[in-house]
C-alpha positions as CSV (number, residue, x, y, z in Angstrom):
1,M,-15.0,-53.5,12.8
2,K,-14.4,-54.5,9.1
3,I,-16.7,-51.5,8.2
4,M,-14.7,-49.2,10.6
5,K,-11.5,-50.3,8.9
6,R,-12.9,-49.9,5.5
7,M,-14.1,-46.3,6.3
8,T,-10.9,-45.5,7.9
9,A,-8.9,-46.5,4.9
10,F,-11.4,-44.9,2.6
11,L,-10.9,-41.4,4.7
12,L,-7.1,-41.9,4.5
13,I,-7.2,-42.5,0.7
14,L,-9.5,-39.3,0.5
15,A,-7.2,-37.4,2.6
16,F,-4.3,-38.4,0.3
17,F,-6.1,-37.2,-2.8
18,S,-7.3,-34.2,-1.4
19,A,-3.8,-33.1,-0.2
20,F,-2.5,-34.0,-3.8
21,M,-5.4,-31.9,-5.4
22,F,-4.7,-29.1,-3.1
23,G,-0.9,-29.2,-3.6
24,Q,-1.1,-29.5,-7.4
25,D,-0.2,-26.9,-10.0
26,R,-3.5,-25.3,-11.4
27,T,-1.7,-23.3,-14.2
28,A,-3.8,-24.9,-16.7
29,S,-7.0,-23.5,-15.0
30,F,-6.2,-20.0,-15.7
31,D,-7.5,-18.3,-18.8
32,G,-4.6,-16.2,-20.3
33,A,-6.8,-14.7,-22.9
34,K,-9.3,-13.6,-20.6
35,M,-6.6,-12.1,-18.3
36,R,-5.1,-10.1,-21.1
37,E,-8.4,-8.8,-21.9
38,R,-9.1,-7.6,-18.5
39,V,-5.7,-5.9,-17.8
40,K,-6.1,-4.0,-21.3
41,R,-9.6,-3.0,-20.2
42,L,-8.8,-2.0,-17.0
43,S,-5.9,0.2,-17.9
44,S,-7.6,1.7,-21.0
45,D,-8.4,5.4,-21.5
46,E,-11.9,4.3,-20.9
47,F,-11.6,4.3,-17.3
48,E,-9.8,7.5,-17.1
49,G,-6.9,6.3,-14.9
50,R,-9.5,4.8,-12.4
51,G,-9.4,7.9,-9.9
52,P,-11.9,7.6,-7.1
53,G,-15.0,9.7,-7.2
54,T,-14.4,10.0,-11.0
55,E,-16.7,8.5,-13.7
56,G,-13.8,6.4,-14.8
57,G,-13.4,5.2,-11.2
58,K,-17.1,4.3,-10.9
59,L,-16.9,2.4,-14.4
60,A,-13.8,0.4,-13.1
61,A,-15.5,-0.5,-9.9
62,Q,-18.5,-1.7,-11.7
63,Y,-16.5,-3.7,-14.4
64,I,-14.8,-5.6,-11.4
65,A,-18.1,-6.2,-9.9
66,D,-19.7,-7.7,-13.2
67,Q,-16.7,-9.8,-13.6
68,L,-16.9,-11.4,-10.2
69,K,-20.5,-11.8,-10.7
70,S,-20.0,-13.5,-14.2
71,S,-17.5,-16.0,-12.4
72,G,-20.0,-17.0,-9.9
73,V,-18.5,-15.0,-7.0
74,K,-21.3,-14.0,-4.6
75,P,-21.4,-10.3,-3.2
76,A,-19.9,-9.8,0.1
77,N,-21.7,-7.0,1.6
78,K,-25.5,-7.9,2.2
79,G,-26.1,-8.7,-1.4
80,S,-24.0,-6.0,-2.7
81,Y,-20.7,-6.1,-4.5
82,F,-19.7,-2.7,-3.0
83,Q,-18.6,-1.2,0.4
84,N,-18.9,2.3,0.0
85,V,-16.3,4.6,1.7
86,K,-17.1,8.1,2.2
87,L,-14.0,10.3,1.1
88,V,-13.2,14.0,0.9
89,G,-11.3,15.0,-2.1
90,V,-9.0,18.2,-1.8
91,K,-7.3,19.5,-5.1
92,A,-4.9,22.4,-4.3
93,D,-4.8,25.5,-6.5
94,P,-1.4,25.0,-8.3
95,R,-0.9,29.0,-8.1
96,T,-0.2,28.4,-4.4
97,T,3.0,29.8,-3.1
98,L,5.0,29.2,-0.1
99,A,6.5,32.0,1.4
100,V,9.1,31.8,4.1
101,S,10.4,35.2,5.8
102,S,13.5,35.7,7.8
103,A,15.2,38.8,9.2
104,N,17.1,38.7,6.1
105,G,14.2,39.0,3.6
106,N,11.4,36.9,2.1
107,G,11.6,33.8,0.0
108,E,8.9,32.5,-2.2
109,Y,8.5,28.8,-3.6
110,K,6.4,27.7,-6.5
111,F,3.8,24.8,-6.3
112,G,4.9,21.7,-8.3
113,D,8.3,22.7,-9.1
114,D,9.5,23.6,-5.4
115,F,6.8,22.0,-3.2
116,V,3.5,20.3,-3.1
117,A,0.8,20.6,-0.3
118,T,-2.6,19.4,0.6
119,T,-4.7,19.9,3.8
120,S,-6.2,17.6,6.2
121,A,-8.8,20.3,7.4
122,Q,-11.3,19.0,4.8
123,T,-12.0,22.7,3.9
124,S,-11.5,24.9,0.9
125,R,-9.3,27.4,2.6
126,V,-6.5,27.1,4.9
127,S,-4.4,29.9,6.3
128,V,-1.1,29.3,8.0
129,D,1.4,32.0,9.4
130,A,3.8,30.3,11.9
131,E,7.3,29.5,13.3
132,L,9.1,26.8,11.5
133,V,11.1,24.2,13.6
134,F,13.4,21.6,12.4
135,V,12.7,18.4,14.3
136,G,15.4,16.1,12.7
137,Y,13.3,12.7,11.6
138,G,10.4,13.5,13.7
139,I,10.5,10.4,15.4
140,D,9.3,9.6,19.0
141,A,10.1,5.9,19.5
142,P,10.5,4.8,23.2
143,L,11.4,1.3,21.8
144,Y,14.6,2.5,20.4
145,N,15.0,5.3,23.2
146,W,14.7,7.8,20.6
147,N,12.8,11.2,20.7
148,D,13.2,13.9,18.4
149,Y,10.5,16.2,20.3
150,K,12.4,16.9,23.3
151,G,11.5,20.1,25.3
152,P,8.0,21.4,26.1
153,A,5.0,20.7,24.1
154,A,4.6,24.5,23.5
155,D,7.7,24.2,21.2
156,Y,5.6,22.2,18.6
157,R,1.9,23.4,19.2
158,G,0.8,25.8,16.5
159,K,4.2,25.4,14.7
160,V,5.3,24.3,11.2
161,L,7.6,21.4,11.5
162,I,10.3,20.5,8.9
163,M,11.7,16.9,8.8
164,M,13.4,14.1,6.9
165,V,11.9,10.9,6.0
166,N,13.0,7.4,6.8
167,D,14.8,6.3,9.9
168,P,17.9,7.4,11.6
169,P,20.7,5.3,10.1
170,A,22.2,2.2,12.1
171,T,25.7,2.4,13.2
172,E,28.6,0.0,14.0
173,K,27.5,0.2,17.8
174,E,23.8,-0.3,17.2
175,P,23.4,-2.2,13.7
176,N,19.8,-3.0,14.2
177,L,18.7,0.4,15.1
178,F,15.3,1.0,13.6
179,G,15.5,-2.4,12.0
180,G,19.0,-1.8,10.6
181,K,18.6,-1.2,6.8
182,A,15.1,-2.1,6.6
183,L,12.6,0.8,7.0
184,T,10.2,0.9,10.1
185,Y,7.0,2.5,10.2
186,Y,8.7,5.3,12.0
187,G,10.4,6.3,8.9
188,R,7.1,6.4,6.8
189,W,5.6,9.8,5.8
190,T,2.3,8.8,7.1
191,Y,3.8,8.5,10.6
192,K,5.5,11.7,10.3
193,Y,2.2,13.6,9.7
194,E,0.4,11.6,12.4
195,E,3.0,12.2,15.1
196,A,3.2,16.0,14.1
197,A,-0.5,16.1,14.5
198,R,-0.6,14.6,18.0
199,R,2.0,17.4,18.9
200,G,-0.3,20.0,17.8
201,A,1.6,21.3,14.9
202,V,-0.3,23.3,12.3
203,G,1.9,21.8,9.3
204,V,4.6,19.6,8.1
205,I,7.2,20.1,5.5
206,L,8.8,16.9,4.5
207,I,12.1,16.8,2.7
208,H,12.2,14.9,-0.5
209,T,15.3,13.1,-2.0
210,T,15.5,10.4,-4.6
211,E,17.9,8.4,-2.4
212,S,15.4,8.6,0.6
213,A,12.2,7.9,-1.3
214,G,13.6,5.6,-4.0
215,Y,12.0,7.5,-6.8
216,G,12.5,11.2,-8.1
217,W,10.5,14.4,-7.7
218,N,8.5,13.8,-10.6
219,V,6.6,11.0,-8.6
220,V,5.8,13.3,-5.7
221,R,4.8,16.0,-8.0
222,T,2.3,13.7,-10.0
223,S,0.9,12.1,-6.7
224,N,0.3,15.1,-4.9
225,G,-0.3,17.6,-7.8
226,N,-4.0,16.4,-8.3
227,W,-6.7,15.5,-6.0
228,R,-5.8,14.1,-2.6
229,Y,-8.3,12.1,-0.6
230,E,-8.9,11.2,2.9
231,I,-11.8,9.3,4.7
232,A,-14.4,11.8,5.7
233,R,-14.4,12.7,9.4
234,T,-17.6,12.2,11.4
235,P,-18.7,14.9,13.7
236,D,-17.5,13.0,16.7
237,D,-14.0,12.2,15.4
238,K,-11.5,13.8,17.7
239,T,-8.4,12.6,15.7
240,P,-5.8,15.5,15.4
241,F,-5.2,16.6,12.0
242,L,-2.6,18.9,10.2
243,Q,-3.8,22.3,8.5
244,F,-1.5,21.3,5.8
245,K,0.8,18.5,4.7
246,S,3.8,19.1,2.1
247,W,6.6,17.8,0.5
248,V,9.7,20.1,-0.8
249,T,12.7,19.3,-3.0
250,D,16.0,18.8,-1.4
251,E,17.1,22.3,-3.0
252,T,14.1,24.1,-1.7
253,A,14.8,22.7,2.0
254,T,18.4,23.7,1.5
255,N,17.5,27.2,0.5
256,I,14.8,27.6,3.2
257,I,17.0,26.6,5.7
258,K,19.9,28.7,4.5
259,S,17.8,31.8,4.7
260,G,17.7,31.3,8.4
261,G,21.5,31.3,8.6
262,L,21.7,27.5,8.9
263,D,23.2,24.5,7.2
264,L,20.8,21.7,6.2
265,D,23.7,19.3,5.9
266,K,25.0,19.9,9.5
267,L,21.3,19.8,10.8
268,R,21.1,16.5,9.1
269,A,24.2,15.2,10.7
270,A,23.0,16.5,14.1
271,A,19.7,14.5,13.7
272,N,21.5,11.3,13.4
273,S,22.3,11.3,17.2
274,R,19.9,10.5,20.2
275,D,21.2,13.9,21.6
276,F,19.8,15.8,18.9
277,Q,17.9,18.8,19.8
278,P,15.1,20.4,17.8
279,V,16.2,23.8,16.2
280,K,14.0,26.9,16.0
281,T,15.1,28.3,12.9
282,G,13.8,31.8,13.4
283,L,12.0,31.4,10.0
284,K,8.3,32.1,9.7
285,V,6.1,30.0,7.2
286,K,3.2,31.5,5.5
287,L,0.7,29.4,3.3
288,N,-2.6,30.5,2.1
289,L,-4.1,27.2,0.4
290,N,-7.1,27.5,-1.6
291,S,-8.4,24.1,-2.7
292,E,-11.5,22.6,-4.5
293,V,-13.3,20.2,-2.0
294,K,-15.6,17.4,-2.8
295,T,-17.3,14.6,-0.8
296,F,-18.6,11.4,-2.2
297,D,-18.7,7.7,-1.9
298,S,-16.0,5.3,-3.5
299,P,-16.5,1.7,-3.1
300,N,-14.5,-1.3,-2.2
301,V,-15.4,-3.9,-4.4
302,V,-16.1,-7.2,-2.4
303,G,-17.0,-10.9,-3.4
304,T,-17.1,-14.0,-1.6
305,L,-16.8,-17.7,-2.3
306,E,-17.7,-20.3,0.3
307,G,-15.5,-23.2,1.4
308,S,-16.3,-26.8,1.8
309,D,-16.2,-27.4,5.4
310,K,-19.3,-26.8,7.4
311,T,-17.6,-25.3,10.2
312,L,-14.4,-23.9,8.8
313,K,-16.3,-22.0,6.0
314,N,-17.0,-19.4,8.5
315,E,-13.4,-18.4,8.5
316,Y,-11.9,-16.5,5.6
317,V,-8.7,-16.0,3.7
318,V,-8.8,-12.4,2.1
319,Y,-7.2,-11.8,-1.3
320,S,-6.8,-8.0,-2.0
321,A,-5.7,-5.7,-4.9
322,H,-6.4,-2.1,-5.3
323,W,-8.5,-0.9,-8.2
324,D,-7.6,2.9,-8.2
325,H,-4.9,4.7,-9.8
326,L,-4.3,8.6,-10.3
327,G,-6.9,9.4,-12.8
328,I,-6.2,12.4,-15.1
329,G,-3.6,14.8,-14.1
330,E,-0.7,16.8,-15.6
331,P,0.0,15.9,-19.3
332,N,3.4,14.7,-20.4
333,A,5.4,16.2,-23.4
334,S,3.2,14.2,-25.9
335,G,-0.2,15.5,-24.2
336,D,-1.1,12.3,-22.6
337,K,-2.9,13.1,-19.2
338,I,-4.3,9.9,-18.3
339,Y,-2.5,7.8,-15.6
340,N,-3.6,4.5,-16.8
341,G,-1.9,2.4,-13.8
342,A,-1.6,-0.8,-16.1
343,Y,1.3,-2.3,-13.8
344,D,-0.3,-0.4,-11.0
345,N,-2.5,-2.1,-10.3
346,A,-4.7,-3.3,-13.1
347,S,-2.5,-6.2,-13.3
348,G,-3.0,-7.0,-9.4
349,V,-6.8,-6.8,-9.8
350,T,-6.6,-9.0,-13.1
351,A,-4.7,-11.7,-10.9
352,I,-7.2,-11.5,-8.1
353,L,-10.0,-11.8,-10.8
354,G,-8.1,-14.9,-12.2
355,I,-7.9,-16.7,-8.8
356,A,-11.4,-16.1,-8.1
357,D,-12.4,-17.7,-11.6
358,V,-10.4,-20.8,-10.5
359,I,-12.0,-21.3,-7.3
360,A,-15.3,-20.6,-8.6
361,K,-15.1,-23.4,-10.9
362,M,-14.6,-25.9,-8.3
363,P,-17.7,-27.8,-7.0
364,V,-18.2,-26.6,-3.6
365,K,-17.5,-29.9,-2.0
366,E,-14.0,-29.9,-3.8
367,R,-13.1,-26.4,-2.5
368,P,-10.7,-25.7,0.2
369,K,-12.3,-25.9,3.7
370,R,-12.3,-22.2,4.5
371,S,-14.0,-19.5,2.7
372,F,-12.5,-16.7,0.5
373,L,-13.1,-12.8,0.3
374,F,-11.9,-11.0,-2.6
375,L,-11.3,-7.5,-1.7
376,F,-10.5,-4.7,-4.4
377,P,-9.9,-1.6,-2.1
378,T,-10.3,2.1,-3.4
379,A,-8.0,5.1,-3.0
380,E,-4.6,2.7,-2.1
381,E,-2.8,5.6,-4.1
382,Q,-4.1,8.0,-1.4
383,G,-2.8,6.4,1.7
384,L,-4.4,2.9,1.7
385,L,-7.6,4.5,2.7
386,G,-9.9,1.8,1.2
387,A,-8.1,-0.9,3.2
388,E,-7.9,1.1,6.2
389,Y,-11.6,1.6,6.0
390,Y,-12.2,-2.0,5.5
391,S,-10.0,-3.1,8.4
392,N,-11.8,-0.7,10.7
393,H,-15.3,-1.9,9.3
394,P,-14.6,-5.5,8.3
395,L,-17.3,-7.5,6.3
396,V,-15.8,-10.6,8.0
397,P,-15.0,-10.3,11.7
398,L,-11.3,-10.1,12.3
399,D,-11.2,-12.9,14.5
400,K,-12.7,-14.9,11.6
401,T,-10.1,-13.5,8.9
402,V,-7.2,-16.2,8.7
403,A,-4.8,-14.2,6.5
404,N,-4.6,-11.5,3.9
405,I,-2.6,-12.1,0.5
406,N,-2.2,-8.8,-1.4
407,I,-0.9,-8.3,-4.9
408,D,0.2,-4.9,-6.1
409,G,1.8,-5.2,-9.5
410,V,2.0,-8.6,-11.3
411,N,5.0,-9.9,-13.3
412,F,4.5,-9.6,-16.9
413,F,7.9,-9.6,-18.1
414,G,8.8,-13.3,-18.1
415,K,8.5,-16.3,-16.0
416,V,10.9,-16.3,-13.0
417,S,12.3,-18.8,-10.5
418,D,12.1,-16.5,-7.3
419,F,9.9,-14.3,-5.5
420,M,9.3,-12.0,-2.3
421,P,6.8,-12.3,0.1
422,L,7.0,-9.2,1.8
423,G,6.1,-9.4,5.6
424,A,5.7,-13.2,5.5
425,E,8.7,-13.6,7.9
426,R,6.7,-11.8,10.6
427,S,4.2,-14.7,11.1
428,S,3.6,-18.3,10.6
429,I,2.2,-17.5,7.2
430,M,5.6,-18.4,5.9
431,D,4.7,-22.0,6.3
432,A,2.4,-21.9,3.6
433,I,4.4,-19.9,1.4
434,E,7.5,-22.2,1.8
435,Q,5.4,-25.3,0.9
436,A,4.1,-23.8,-2.2
437,A,7.5,-22.5,-3.1
438,A,8.9,-25.8,-2.7
439,E,6.3,-27.6,-4.7
440,R,7.0,-25.1,-7.6
441,K,11.0,-25.2,-7.1
442,M,10.9,-21.6,-6.5
443,T,13.3,-19.7,-4.4
444,I,12.1,-17.2,-1.7
445,K,14.0,-14.1,-1.4
446,S,14.2,-11.5,1.2
447,D,13.2,-8.0,0.4
448,T,15.8,-6.7,-2.0
449,R,15.2,-2.9,-1.0
450,P,14.3,-3.1,2.7
451,E,15.2,0.6,3.1
452,Q,12.2,1.6,0.7
453,G,9.6,0.1,3.3
454,F,7.5,-1.5,0.4
455,F,5.8,-3.4,3.5
456,F,4.3,-0.4,4.6
457,R,3.1,0.8,1.2
458,S,0.2,-1.2,0.1
459,D,-3.2,-2.6,1.3
460,H,-1.9,-5.6,3.3
461,F,-0.4,-3.1,5.8
462,P,-4.0,-2.1,7.5
463,F,-4.6,-5.7,8.0
464,A,-1.3,-6.0,9.7
465,K,-2.0,-3.2,11.9
466,A,-5.2,-4.8,12.9
467,G,-3.5,-8.1,13.7
468,V,-4.2,-10.2,10.5
469,P,-1.2,-12.2,9.3
470,S,-0.4,-10.5,5.9
471,V,1.9,-10.7,2.8
472,S,2.4,-8.7,-0.3
473,L,3.6,-11.0,-3.1
474,Q,6.2,-9.3,-5.2
475,H,7.7,-11.1,-8.2
476,G,11.2,-11.6,-8.5
477,D,14.0,-10.8,-10.8
478,T,15.6,-14.3,-11.7
479,F,14.1,-14.5,-15.3
480,I,14.1,-18.1,-16.6
481,K,14.5,-16.9,-20.1
482,P,16.4,-13.5,-21.0
483,L,13.9,-10.8,-21.5
484,G,13.0,-9.0,-24.7
485,K,14.1,-5.5,-25.4
486,E,11.0,-3.9,-24.4
487,A,10.3,-5.9,-21.2
488,E,13.7,-5.5,-20.2
489,G,13.8,-1.8,-20.6
490,F,10.3,-1.5,-18.6
491,F,11.5,-3.6,-15.8
492,R,14.8,-1.7,-15.6
493,D,13.3,1.7,-15.7
494,Y,10.2,1.3,-14.0
495,N,10.8,3.6,-11.0
496,A,12.5,6.3,-13.1
497,K,10.2,6.4,-16.1
498,Y,6.9,4.4,-15.3
499,Y,5.9,4.6,-11.7
500,H,2.9,7.0,-11.2
501,Q,3.4,8.3,-14.8
502,V,1.3,8.4,-17.7
503,T,3.6,5.9,-19.3
504,D,2.3,2.9,-17.1
505,E,0.2,1.5,-19.8
506,Y,-0.5,-2.2,-21.3
507,H,1.5,-3.3,-24.0
508,D,1.0,-6.3,-26.3
509,W,4.3,-7.7,-25.5
510,W,3.2,-8.5,-21.9
511,D,3.7,-12.1,-21.2
512,M,0.4,-13.7,-19.9
513,D,2.5,-16.8,-18.8
514,A,4.4,-14.9,-16.2
515,M,1.3,-13.4,-15.0
516,I,-0.4,-16.8,-14.7
517,Q,2.6,-18.1,-12.9
518,E,2.4,-15.3,-10.2
519,S,-1.3,-15.8,-10.0
520,E,-1.2,-19.6,-9.5
521,L,1.4,-19.2,-6.8
522,A,-0.9,-16.9,-5.0
523,L,-3.8,-19.1,-5.5
524,A,-1.6,-22.1,-4.0
525,I,-0.8,-20.2,-0.8
526,G,-4.3,-19.1,-0.3
527,V,-5.5,-22.7,-0.5
528,K,-2.8,-24.0,2.0
529,L,-4.1,-21.3,4.3
530,A,-7.7,-22.2,3.8
531,N,-6.7,-25.9,4.5
532,T,-4.4,-25.5,7.4
533,A,-5.1,-27.0,10.7
534,E,-3.4,-24.2,12.7
535,I,-4.2,-20.7,11.4
536,P,-1.4,-18.3,11.2
537,R,-0.2,-15.9,13.9
538,Y,2.3,-13.3,14.3
539,K,5.4,-14.2,16.1
540,D,5.4,-12.9,19.8
541,A,8.3,-10.6,19.1
542,D,6.7,-8.8,16.1
543,E,5.2,-5.4,16.6
544,F,1.7,-6.8,15.1
545,S,1.6,-9.5,17.8
546,A,-0.4,-7.4,20.3
547,A,-3.0,-6.6,17.7
548,D,-3.2,-10.4,16.6
549,K,-3.9,-11.5,20.1
550,A,-6.3,-8.7,20.9
551,R,-8.7,-9.5,18.0
552,F,-9.6,-12.9,19.7
553,K,-10.3,-11.2,23.1
554,K,-13.2,-9.1,21.6
């Protein structure tokens, strides 16, 4: 009995110290000099903007794998640090024009200035000559009793559809329509394309406005004016696709609609009602799209560290941060054409590598109970392709994947007292986040721009669709000390001047203490999830709850 009591006391003491150890601040365990070196290297011209399928992209992926190996992180894919994703790249001929004909004559629009386009046909030549139909928001959402695709299926099959992005606005009578102010997946451009393809449309024209997108036409132009990628389709893939996908400026859309004797503002107003009826514009769209096409493998970089519990080490917490950016594209006024992607997302990769360093230094017996997978997806900028591929071909079974913590852009401006865990409110992953925040006396803020739909715009989203509780950590804006002039300017003007521009570059004024603060917070959350008795699950009312339940039934 005395031995049992002593053993019980010992286990209680051990549990106390383990809880203390795993709840402690590990800021001192991060190497600021190494983090600076890594982010500087990843965003250097040497890696040529880290475009998938390019020499610079290959160098970047290899560099990340080498960093994992040097830290003691093991390869996660049968002895390899790479999970290859077969992609098809398409680069549209910039001389392409969009022709719109009406009874009153023809209009011609210029690639880059007026519109951008690509194809999902994965071929070098696409020719479309079809009627144009305005379909409002292009949404069919039974959940909200909303359908913009009224009428017979023939009204859309073989047609070009022009539509607005985002969701229909909430009203006084329905303040929570489509999530109220928050953007739902129905408002995302990816959904618009997918739904139109399901309807048999041959093409889609999305109308861009700075207000609806949260960024200017310059971002659309640079993001779509170079190589665009998709996961290569297999011969037996029957998923419907569009002959062309495009964006137009608001001015171009106005002129196109006006050439059919219609008023775009009136059509927009009508589209805000459930009673909206699609409008046959009487216009015909002609597009002959010639493209360069290439097929290649681009890797997700993957590493793993084993947990300490002999049973729970078979379950994993996944950290993710995409390694790719836009590569080499249009030069700016100074002639710079390398899109270095320092904030987006060399900083996130650096943070995850730093977290891996800290865990790898722990003796296995002192590590958290569950294991960790470090995932650096490819082609995030092309539509979350690497993460989408991983979620469909997971290296760890989804029912053994406890959670995903994603980082896309790390704070290098200055230390903060707040942060935003995007998507955490959807699941009990919030419990670990609240504990970590309380220990660090940090305030959790809700998404300050829910209308921009950031939850759907990074690599945690494919995990969420697969039912894995996921969060994307975004730093706050309550800075503990006033920012310096350069940091304040970069922070204030990021969307207008730096997002997807050649100006997103590393600077020596970057604050490594701020990067370490965010990295350490992400580490603390992951450690708590790796030790929790009950794994996080989506709330029953959440849209991802069904997928969460389904992954445990397979």
